[in-house]
N, C-alpha and C positions, 0 to 999 in steps of 0.2 A: 193805250190799248185797253179796251173794256174787259169786263169780267168774262171768263170763258166758261160756258156751261155745256160741256161735252163730256159724256161718261167715259170716253176713251182717253181724255187728257187729264193726267194727274197733276197735282200741285207742283211736284218736283220737276215735271216736264215744263210747266209754265215758267218756273224759276229759271231753268236753263235757257228756254226760248227767249225770255225777256233779257237775259244777260247777253245772249248772242246778238239779239237785235239792237240792244243799247250799244254794244261794242261796234256793230256795223254802222250805226248812225253817227257815232262819235269817231269812227275810223280808228278804233283802238285794237290793233292786231293782237296784242298780248291777251287782252280780255276775251277777244273773239276765240282765240285758240284755247283758252282756259274753259270756255263754254262747250267746246267740242270734245269728242272722245279723243284720248291721247294718240291713237293710231291714225287719226285723220290728217294730222300734220298741216301743211300749207295748201292742201288741194283746193280749198275754196277761197283763197286770198283774192283771186281775180274778181270776186263779187264786189270788192271795194272800189273797183273801177267804174261801177254802175250804180250811182247813188239812187236810193229808193226811199220814198216816204211810205212807211207801213201803215195800213189803215184797218187791218182786221185779220181774223183767223177764220178760215173756212172749216167745214166739218172734217174731223179726223177720220182716217181709214185704217183698219187693222189689216196687215199683210203678213201672214205667218207670225213670226215673233216680233215684228216691227209695228210701230204706230207711225203713220205718215200724217204730219200736221201741215196743211197748206196755209201759208201766210200770204195775204194779198196786200198789194200796195200799188204805187204808181211811180214810174220813172221820173227822176228829177231833171235829167238831161234829155230833152225831147229830141230823139234822133229821127231823122227823116225816114218815113216808112215803117216806124215802129209804133205799136200801140203804147200809150202811156201806162196802160194797166199791165201789171206783172204779178206773177204768183211764184213764190219759192216754196218748195215742199221740204220740210225738215224731217229727216228720218230718225226716229228714236228707237233705241234698242237697249235692253237691260244688259249690264255686264254680269260677270259671274257672281258679284256681290248683290245683285238685284237693284243696282242703281241705274236710272235712265241716263243714257248718253246720246248726244246727237252724233250719228255715225256718218251722215251724208246730208247734203243740201242739193236740191235739183231745181 
């Protein structure tokens, strides 16, 4: 993934995002969970059933206290009737210590 030049995306967020995506690509559930906020649990494990090649990051959006970071890619299993292009939005929120956490993926 190339360098991200987006004023809304801080380095700490990129580190978390890269860790989550690397875990996703290598199918490492433990690493994936470690990259997400502790209260997320296994809610996003189903994403592992849909392999994706990530190709970039779209422009981030601020929504209240959250920063939404869209990651774009293409599906690796070409299902009939589905576009190969896919976009996952990673929702970042700061915890009480001011640390960015991934709180949801949509």
